[in-house]
C-alpha positions in Angstrom: 85.6 81.6 88.3 83.7 84.3 90.3 85.4 87.3 91.7 84.5 88.6 95.2 81.7 91.2 95.1 80.8 94.2 97.1 77.3 94.6 98.5 75.4 97.9 98.6 72.4 99.3 100.5 70.9 102.6 101.5 70.9 104.3 104.9 69.4 107.6 106.2 71.5 107.7 109.4 73.7 110.8 110.0 77.0 109.7 108.4 78.9 111.0 111.4 77.1 108.5 113.6 77.5 105.4 111.3 79.4 102.4 112.7 81.6 101.9 109.7 85.3 101.6 109.0 85.4 104.7 106.8 83.2 107.5 105.6 83.6 108.9 102.0 82.8 112.6 101.4 83.5 114.8 98.4 85.5 118.0 98.0 85.6 120.5 95.1 88.6 122.4 93.9 88.0 126.1 93.6 89.8 129.4 93.1 89.7 132.7 94.9 89.0 133.3 98.6 85.8 133.7 100.5 85.1 134.3 104.2 84.7 131.6 106.8 80.9 131.4 106.5 81.2 130.3 102.9 82.7 126.9 103.9 85.8 127.6 101.8 89.3 127.4 103.3 92.2 127.8 100.9 91.3 126.3 97.6 88.9 123.6 98.7 85.1 123.5 99.2 83.4 120.5 100.8 80.6 119.1 98.7 77.0 118.7 100.0 76.4 115.6 102.1 79.5 116.4 104.3 77.8 118.9 106.6 77.8 116.8 109.8 81.3 115.7 109.1 82.5 119.3 108.7 80.8 120.2 111.9 82.5 117.4 113.8 85.8 118.8 112.7 84.9 122.3 114.0 85.1 123.8 110.5 88.8 123.0 110.2 88.5 120.0 107.8 89.3 121.9 104.6 92.3 123.5 106.2 93.6 120.1 107.3 93.0 118.7 103.8 95.0 121.5 102.3 97.9 120.8 104.6 97.8 117.2 103.5 98.2 118.3 99.9 94.6 117.8 98.7 93.6 119.6 95.5 90.1 118.4 95.0 91.1 117.1 91.6 88.8 114.5 90.1 89.4 111.0 91.6 92.0 112.2 94.1 91.5 110.4 97.4 93.0 111.7 100.7 92.6 109.5 103.8 92.9 110.8 107.4 92.3 109.5 110.8 89.2 111.0 112.5 90.6 110.6 116.0 87.2 110.2 117.5 85.6 113.2 116.0 83.1 110.9 114.3 82.2 107.2 114.8 84.2 106.0 111.8 88.0 105.8 112.4 88.9 106.9 108.8 87.6 109.7 106.6 88.2 109.4 102.9 87.9 112.6 100.9 87.5 112.2 97.2 88.0 115.0 94.7 85.1 116.0 92.5 86.9 118.8 90.5 85.5 122.3 90.2 82.1 123.0 91.8 79.4 122.9 89.1 77.7 126.2 88.5 74.2 125.9 89.9 74.1 122.1 89.7 75.3 118.9 91.3 78.3 117.1 89.9 77.7 115.2 86.7 76.8 111.5 87.2 80.0 110.3 85.6 82.0 112.5 88.0 80.2 110.8 90.9 80.6 107.4 89.4 84.3 107.8 89.1 84.6 109.3 92.5 82.8 106.5 94.2 84.9 103.9 92.4 88.1 105.6 93.3 87.1 105.9 96.9 86.1 102.2 97.2 89.4 101.1 95.6 91.4 103.3 98.0 89.6 101.7 101.0 90.3 98.1 100.0 90.6 96.1 103.2 87.8 97.8 104.9 84.7 95.8 105.8 82.1 98.5 105.8 82.2 101.9 104.1 79.7 104.7 104.0 79.2 107.1 101.1 78.1 110.6 101.8 78.6 112.1 98.4 76.4 114.9 97.0 73.0 113.7 95.8 70.6 116.4 94.5 67.0 116.4 95.5 65.6 117.3 92.1 65.0 115.5 88.8 68.6 114.5 88.6 68.5 112.6 91.9 67.9 109.2 90.3 70.8 109.5 87.9 73.2 110.7 90.7 72.2 107.8 93.0 72.5 105.3 90.2 76.0 106.7 89.4 77.2 106.5 93.0 75.9 102.9 93.4 77.4 101.7 90.1 80.7 103.4 90.8 81.0 101.9 94.3 80.1 98.4 93.1 82.5 98.5 90.1 85.3 100.2 91.9 85.3 97.3 94.3 85.8 94.8 91.5 88.9 92.6 91.7 89.5 89.6 89.4 90.0 86.4 91.5 93.1 85.5 89.6 95.3 82.4 89.8 97.9 83.1 92.5 98.7 80.1 94.6 100.2 81.9 97.5 98.6 84.6 99.7 99.7 88.1 98.8 100.5 90.1 102.0 100.0 93.5 100.2 96.8 92.5 98.4 93.8 93.7 100.4 90.4 92.3 99.9 87.8 94.6 98.2 85.3 96.5 100.5 82.7 94.0 101.6 79.8 96.4 102.1 79.0 99.9 101.0 76.3 102.0 102.6 75.0 105.0 100.6 73.6 107.9 102.7 70.3 109.3 101.4 67.5 111.4 102.9 65.1 108.5 102.9 66.4 104.9 102.7 62.9 103.5 102.4 62.0 105.6 99.4 60.7 103.3 96.7 62.4 105.2 93.8 65.7 105.2 95.5 65.5 101.5 96.3 64.6 100.8 92.6 67.7 102.7 91.5 69.9 100.6 93.8 68.3 97.4 92.6 69.0 98.3 89.0 72.5 99.3 89.9 73.2 95.9 91.4 71.9 94.2 88.3 73.8 96.4 85.9 77.0 96.2 87.9 76.6 92.5 88.2 76.5 92.3 84.4 79.6 94.5 84.0 81.5 92.4 86.6 80.5 89.2 84.8 81.8 90.7 81.6 85.1 91.6 83.3 85.5 88.1 84.7 85.0 86.5 81.3 87.5 88.9 79.7 90.1 88.4 82.4 90.0 84.6 82.4 93.1 83.0 80.9 92.5 82.1 77.3 93.4 78.4 77.8 90.5 78.2 80.2 87.9 79.9 78.0 88.2 78.4 74.5 85.1 78.4 72.4 83.4 75.2 73.7 84.1 76.2 77.3 82.9 79.8 76.7 79.8 78.6 75.0 79.0 76.2 77.9 79.5 79.1 80.4 77.3 81.4 78.6 74.6 78.8 78.0 74.6 77.7 81.6 74.3 81.3 82.8 71.6 82.0 80.3 69.5 79.0 81.3 69.9 79.9 85.0 68.6 83.4 84.2 65.5 81.9 82.5 66.6 82.7 78.9 65.9 80.5 75.9 69.3 79.1 74.8 70.4 77.6 71.5 74.0 76.4 70.9 75.3 75.4 67.5 78.4 73.3 67.5 80.9 72.9 64.6 78.7 70.3 62.8 75.6 72.5 63.0 77.5 75.5 61.9 78.9 73.8 58.9 75.6 72.3 57.9 73.8 75.6 58.5 76.0 77.5 56.1 77.9 79.6 58.6 81.0 79.8 56.4 82.6 82.7 58.2 82.5 81.2 61.7 83.5 77.8 60.4 86.4 79.2 58.4 87.9 81.2 61.3 87.4 78.4 63.8 88.8 75.5 61.6 92.5 76.3 62.5 92.0 75.5 66.1 91.5 72.1 67.8 88.9 73.9 70.0 86.0 74.1 67.5 83.7 77.2 67.1 80.3 77.8 68.5 77.3 80.1 68.0 75.2 80.8 71.1 71.7 82.3 70.8 70.1 83.7 73.9 66.5 85.0 73.7 64.4 87.0 76.2 60.7 87.3 75.4 58.6 89.6 77.6 55.4 88.4 79.1 52.5 88.8 76.8 54.7 89.7 73.9 55.5 93.2 75.2 55.5 96.1 72.7 56.3 93.9 69.7 59.7 95.6 69.1 62.6 93.3 68.5 66.2 94.1 69.4 69.1 91.9 68.3 72.5 92.0 70.0 75.6 90.6 68.4 79.1 90.3 70.0 82.4 89.2 68.7 83.7 86.1 70.6 87.3 85.4 69.4 88.5 83.7 72.5 92.1 84.3 71.4 93.4 85.9 68.3 96.9 85.0 67.0 96.0 86.5 63.6 96.0 83.0 62.1 98.2 82.6 59.0 98.5 86.4 58.9 100.1 86.1 62.4 100.3 89.1 64.7 103.6 90.4 66.2 104.4 88.7 69.5 104.6 92.0 71.5 101.3 92.5 73.3 99.6 89.4 71.9 98.7 88.3 75.4 96.0 91.0 75.4 94.3 89.1 72.6 92.5 87.1 75.3 90.2 90.1 75.4 89.2 89.7 71.7 86.0 88.2 73.0 85.0 91.3 75.0 82.1 92.0 72.7 80.7 88.6 73.2 81.1 88.8 76.9 79.4 92.1 77.0 76.4 90.9 74.9 76.0 87.7 76.9 76.2 89.5 80.2 73.8 92.2 79.0 71.3 89.4 78.3 71.6 88.2 81.9 70.7 91.7 83.1 67.8 91.9 80.6 66.4 88.8 82.2 66.4 90.5 85.5 65.2 94.0 84.4 62.4 92.6 82.2 61.9 95.2 79.5 58.8 95.1 77.3 60.8 94.4 74.1 62.1 91.1 72.8 65.8 90.9 73.0 67.9 88.2 71.2 71.6 87.8 71.4 73.8 86.1 68.8 77.3 85.2 70.1 79.7 83.7 67.6 82.8 82.2 69.2 86.0 81.0 67.6 89.8 80.8 68.2 91.9 82.2 65.5 95.0 79.9 65.3 97.6 79.1 62.7 97.7 75.4 61.7 97.5 73.1 58.7 93.8 73.5 58.7 93.6 77.3 59.0 91.8 79.4 56.5 94.2 81.2 54.2 94.6 84.5 52.4 93.1 83.9 48.9 90.3 81.6 50.2 86.7 82.4 49.1 84.2 81.8 51.9 80.4 81.5 51.4 78.7 83.4 54.3 75.4 82.6 55.9 73.5 85.1 53.7 75.1 83.5 50.6 77.6 86.3 49.9 81.0 85.1 48.8 84.0 86.8 50.5 87.6 86.8 49.3 89.9 86.5 52.3 93.0 88.8 52.1 94.0 88.8 55.7 93.2 86.1 58.2 93.7 88.6 61.0 90.5 90.4 59.9 88.7 87.4 61.3 86.2 89.2 63.6 84.2 90.6 60.7 83.9 87.0 59.3 82.2 85.6 62.3 80.1 88.7 62.9 78.9 88.7 59.3 77.4 85.3 59.8 75.8 86.2 63.2 74.4 89.5 61.9 72.9 87.8 58.8 71.3 85.2 61.1 69.8 87.9 63.3 68.3 89.6 60.2 67.0 86.3 58.9 65.3 85.6 62.3 63.8 89.1 62.2 64.6 92.2 64.2 63.9 95.9 64.2 67.2 97.1 65.7 70.6 95.4 65.6 73.4 96.5 67.9 76.7 94.7 67.3 79.8 95.3 69.4 83.3 94.0 68.9 87.0 94.6 69.4 87.1 94.9 65.7 90.0 97.1 64.6 93.2 98.7 65.9 92.0 101.6 63.8 89.5 102.5 66.5 92.3 103.0 69.0 94.3 105.1 66.5 91.3 107.3 65.6 89.6 107.6 69.0 91.9 106.4 71.7 91.3 104.0 74.6 88.1 105.6 76.0 85.8 106.4 73.1 84.2 103.7 71.0 83.6 104.2 67.3 80.1 103.8 66.0 79.0 103.1 62.4 75.7 102.2 60.8 72.3 103.8 60.4 72.8 107.5 61.1 69.9 107.9 63.5 70.7 104.9 65.5 74.4 105.9 65.7 73.2 109.2 67.3 71.2 107.2 69.8 74.2 105.1 70.7 76.2 108.3 71.3 73.5 109.7 73.5 73.3 106.4 75.4 77.1 106.4 75.9 77.1 110.0 77.1 74.3 109.1 79.6 76.1 106.2 81.2 79.8 107.3 80.9 80.8 105.1 78.0 81.4 107.7 75.3 81.1 106.8 71.6 81.5 108.8 68.4 79.7 108.2 65.1 82.0 107.6 62.1 81.2 107.5 58.4 80.9 104.6 55.9 82.4 106.2 52.8 81.6 104.8 49.3 85.3 104.9 48.3 86.2 102.5 51.1 83.5 100.1 49.8 84.6 100.5 46.2 88.2 99.4 47.2 86.7 96.2 48.6 85.4 95.0 45.2 86.9 91.6 44.5 87.9 90.2 41.2 86.7 86.7 42.1 84.0 87.2 44.8 81.2 89.5 45.9 83.5 91.4 48.3 87.0 91.3 49.7 87.5 91.1 53.4 89.6 94.3 53.5 90.5 97.2 51.3 93.9 96.2 50.0 94.5 99.5 48.3 94.1 101.4 51.6 96.1 99.0 53.7 95.4 100.2 57.2 94.2 103.6 56.2 90.6 104.0 57.3 90.9 100.6 59.1 88.0 101.1 61.4 85.8 102.2 58.5 86.7 99.2 56.5 85.3 97.0 59.2 82.0 98.9 59.3 81.7 98.9 55.6 82.2 95.1 55.5 79.6 94.4 58.2 77.0 96.6 56.4 76.9 93.8 53.7 75.2 91.5 56.2 72.4 93.7 57.4 69.1 93.8 55.5 67.7 97.2 54.4 64.8 97.1 56.7 66.9 96.8 59.9 68.3 99.8 61.7 71.8 98.9 62.9 74.8 100.1 64.7 78.3 98.7 64.9 80.2 99.7 68.1 84.0 99.2 67.9 85.3 98.8 71.4 88.9 97.7 70.6 90.3 100.4 73.0 87.6 100.9 75.7 87.0 97.2 76.4 90.3 96.5 78.0 92.3 98.7 80.4 96.0 97.9 80.5 97.1 100.8 82.7 96.7 101.5 86.4 93.3 101.4 87.9 91.4 104.7 87.6 87.9 105.7 88.7 85.7 102.6 88.6 88.0 101.0 86.0 90.3 98.3 87.2 93.1 96.7 85.2 91.9 94.3 82.6 88.4 94.0 81.2 86.2 97.1 81.7 82.8 95.8 80.8 82.2 98.3 78.1 79.6 98.6 76.5 77.2 96.7 78.8 75.7 99.8 80.3 75.3 101.4 76.9 73.5 98.4 75.5 71.1 98.3 78.5 70.4 102.0 78.1 69.7 101.5 74.4 67.2 98.7 75.2 65.5 101.0 77.7 65.4 103.6 75.0 63.8 101.3 72.5 61.4 100.1 75.2 60.3 103.6 76.0 60.5 105.4 72.6 60.5 102.7 70.0 
């Protein structure tokens, strides 16, 4: 299932003269009063890029916006008819918040503004963006942000409705971004990258949003493998027999309760000539639906457990982007997939499972299944050889309790966790490093095995930390690693906001791609 996509290109025509259905400009909120030559009327200040539009309105645009109730708040969109003042019939003015002191708006502000504007203009065929783009060292980041926001704000899941929806307008078909020089090679490169990155995020969203009965492990594995081969990646798929014979006890145990057997998909990108020699491993949790198994979850909200494979979707889609972006580092993804169901063949509390690296795990809660399949995949990644390991998963409700729905939790090698935080800040996917306390690990000592799956003495206290402590057992000492818990940020159940639409968000695809670039550049 493929959702309709928005196309994007650059133009250097005066926005006031573009033959489009709508033009998007930015406006800042401000305080105090200045004279008419300042461009300020009331409490609004038009952002750069809107000069020709303001001139067409004889300097009265901010006054009109104020009368319409505009505040300039971030993400606010006010639409008004141009009545022939410019070529486009509609002007959409998006809030950018307070004017930055001596600088252009932050990239994330522009990204969210572009997304909000494109969503508000659904139904239009062609839309022009005349948002502020600096002409200094920050120009590339700003242009990339506007392009990504526009492409992601236009996302809409195709869905399953059998009847036309009269109130459902189609996403904007084409976005034109106004720049000083549309032929500039650097600007074109940023747009090309934005298309690739946004495409990977959209693919992630599609996979997360698909109904769980249509994306059980074999079907998910087939979809990922097919996409990987089409992208030119090396693909290996292990079915339930190969998993059992290969010693993948965690994946096998979790998947044995479902009639849809588990899978492990390995995707490999190798740069021409071997590249820098650096090796990056990506691991993503692919629980296509999580009932909790024998330790069954409450019914309320369980339908959102179709998103428990968001980490796997993000990692697989990241690999598709890697194949296009062609970094100079080897990147290999390990995507374990299982459906956690209660049945007569399910794994049970009290079971002892032998993992891929030989460690024996005492199961105390079958709803802590993600760490079981990830442990196998991470151990396989280390066995194959890697310098850096980034794992991402909707692992714990404790992440949401601790950090909310926007900020991912990061645990692992201290230096690498800081690099994850920096990458998240750079792309608008914030993450916060968390500790791996010794007392949490001590409470996971088992009387009968090497480690218990959870810290029974802490119950849900330090829940997020328990997951990270467990996963550390499956990473060898020579590998720098980071576990990114995206339980909250990977799925948005509220109303659309910025470039996030309802459902899968695509977090942390952009973070992972930024990290791969970082390793490529800095080692």
